[in-house]
C-alpha positions in Angstrom: 0.0 0.0 0.0 1.1 3.6 -0.7 0.0 6.3 1.7 -0.6 9.6 0.0 -1.5 11.5 3.2 -2.1 10.8 6.8 -4.6 12.8 8.9 -4.7 12.7 12.7 -8.1 11.9 14.1 -8.4 13.6 17.6 -11.3 12.4 19.8 -13.4 15.3 21.1 -16.7 15.2 23.2 -18.2 18.1 21.2 -17.2 19.5 17.8 -18.5 23.0 18.3 -17.0 23.3 21.8 -13.6 22.2 20.5 -13.7 24.2 17.2 -12.4 27.6 18.5 -9.2 26.2 20.0 -8.2 24.6 16.7 -9.4 27.5 14.5 -8.6 30.5 16.6 -5.6 29.4 18.6 -3.9 27.1 16.2 -5.0 29.1 13.1 -6.6 26.1 11.3 -9.2 28.6 9.8 -10.7 26.6 6.9 -13.4 24.1 7.8 -13.0 21.6 4.9 -16.0 19.6 6.0 -18.3 19.0 9.0 -20.5 15.9 9.1 -21.7 16.6 12.6 -19.5 13.8 14.0 -16.3 14.5 12.2 -14.8 17.8 11.0 -11.5 18.8 9.3 -9.8 22.1 10.0 -6.9 23.3 7.9 -4.4 26.2 7.7 -5.0 27.6 4.2 -1.4 28.7 3.8 0.4 25.6 4.9 -2.1 22.8 4.4 -1.5 21.6 8.0 -4.8 20.0 9.2 -6.5 17.9 11.9 -9.8 16.0 12.1 -11.9 16.2 15.2 -14.1 13.1 15.8 -16.9 12.6 18.4 -17.5 9.0 17.3 -17.4 7.3 14.0 -20.8 7.2 12.2 -20.6 3.5 11.0 -17.6 1.8 12.5 -17.8 0.1 15.9 -14.5 1.7 16.9 -12.9 5.0 16.3 -9.6 5.4 14.4 -6.5 7.3 15.5 -5.5 8.3 12.0 -6.8 8.3 8.5 -4.4 7.0 5.8 -5.4 8.2 2.4 -4.5 5.9 -0.5 -5.1 5.6 -4.3 -6.1 1.9 -4.2 -8.2 1.1 -1.1 -9.1 -2.3 -2.6 -5.5 -3.4 -3.0 -4.7 -2.2 0.6 -7.7 -4.2 1.9 -6.5 -7.3 0.2 -3.0 -6.8 1.5 -4.2 -6.3 5.0 -6.2 -9.6 4.8 -3.2 -11.4 3.3 -1.0 -10.2 6.1 -3.6 -11.4 8.6 -4.3 -8.0 10.2 -7.6 -7.7 12.1 -10.2 -5.9 10.0 -12.2 -3.7 12.4 -14.6 -2.2 9.8 -15.1 -3.9 6.4 -14.3 -2.3 3.1 -17.3 -0.1 2.6 -18.5 2.8 0.4 -19.9 5.2 2.9 -22.9 7.4 2.2 -20.7 10.6 2.4 -18.7 9.2 -0.7 -15.5 7.7 0.6 -14.5 4.1 0.3 -12.7 2.8 3.4 -12.0 0.1 5.9 -10.5 0.0 9.4 -7.6 -2.2 10.3 -5.9 -2.8 13.7 -2.2 -2.3 13.7 -0.2 -4.9 15.7 0.3 -2.3 18.4 -3.5 -2.0 18.9 -4.1 1.3 17.1 -7.1 1.4 14.7 -6.3 3.0 11.3 -8.9 4.3 8.8 -7.6 3.4 5.3 -9.5 5.6 2.9 -9.9 6.6 -0.7 -11.8 9.6 -1.9 -13.6 9.7 -5.3 -11.9 11.7 -8.0 
């Protein structure tokens, strides 16, 4: 698998309550998206970003990072071949991404995701 980008998924109790710290204090002024349970904030000049997550909408567990890849199907097959635990099956989500969750040997859950072109 080839990782194109990695995004940190920070757990928060309330997106709106957490927002001002990340936007005002850290300067991540652009809200790229907000689905009510996950939102991404980005610095428009540097591209530095973070995702805030209250709870995942469809997966039983939350992920610590999102790994963006060009070929999520190949990544899924490789994870299975290597015997890694699949926490959330390969799914096309209603918000348009195709993804699965895998547990790393250290216990962390990763969201492996591909966005439509």
